[in-house]
N, C-alpha and C positions, 0 to 999 in steps of 0.2 A: 601140529597146534593146533588148538582150538581159538577161532575167530567169536570176539563177542558183540554183543550188538550194537555196541557202542563206537567197537574200532570198524565194523563193518558199514555203520553210518558214515563216521569219519572219512572213510575211503570213498566210496561212494560221492561222499559231496566234492571229492577232488575231481570228477569226473570231466572231460573237456571234448567239445568237438571235433571230429576230424574227419576226412574223406577219403573214403577206400575207393581204389581204382582197380578191377579188372581187366588185364589185357589179354585181346582175342587175336591170332593171326586171319589172316585172311589168304585167297589163296595168290595173291600177289607177293606172300611173303616168298613163294618158290622161285619166283622169276629169277632173272639174271639182273644184276646189281642190286637187290636186294639187301642182300649182306653189310655194304657200305652205308645204306640207309640207315640199317640197323644200329651201325655202330654211331652214327650220326647222335639218333635215340639214345644210346646207352650214353656217350659223352653231355647230352643233355641231363640226362638224369643225372649223372653225377654233380653236375653243375647246381640243379636243383637240390639237391643233398647239400651242397657247401654252401648253400643260401638259407640251410633250416627249413627247407618249404614240404622236401619229402623225404620224411624218416624214415622210412623202410620201406625197403625195393625189394624183392622178392623174384630170383626168374624160378619158373619152371620148365624142368626139362623134357625134351620132348616136343614139345611145343606143338604138339596138332592141332590139341583144343583149346590151351590156355597159354600165352607165352609170358604171364605175369601178375601181381598182385602187389600195390603201392598204398601205402598211408601217408596221406599228405596230411601238413598240419595249413591245412588252409578250407576256406567255405568251399564249397560246390560250384558254386559262380566263378572263383579264381582257376579252382582246379579242372575246369571245363575249358575256362580260356586257354589254361597252359597246355590240356591234351588235343586240345584243336591246332593248336600250333605247335605241335610233337611230330618230327620229319616224318617218324613211321607211320602215322596217322595220317596226316597230310597227303603224304605219299598212296594213301591208300593200302599201304603193307600190315597195319593193326587198324581195329574196331577198339571200342571200350565201352565199357559202362559203369556207373559211380555208385558209391552209396555211402548215404551217411552215416557213420558209426559213432560212438564215444569209445573213451579208452582214458586211460590213468595216464597223466603228463608223468614222463621217466621211465617208463615199460621200456625194456630192450633186449634185444635177445643176447642171447648169453656168447660172450668171446669166443 
């Protein structure tokens, strides 16, 4: 299907700001007791999803260099506060990078 210039411009006008978080493990991820903290990190992510703040969570298998990628429906300032309060980050199990991004509201992963 060809996309006309008018369709493209109309679609681009819908872009909104989001914040992407790249979550990375530290050596502390391998320490005893880390799994319990990671479970609480996961529980918190589920709560943030229910609240509509965390739109997409992608776990990365293997987790040696990368643990996950998330897309937040929130400003970078709010996401930094959320991430700094994350149980895994607070315990030193994860570090994170944040990136501002733009995307289309309503986009979703296929069921």
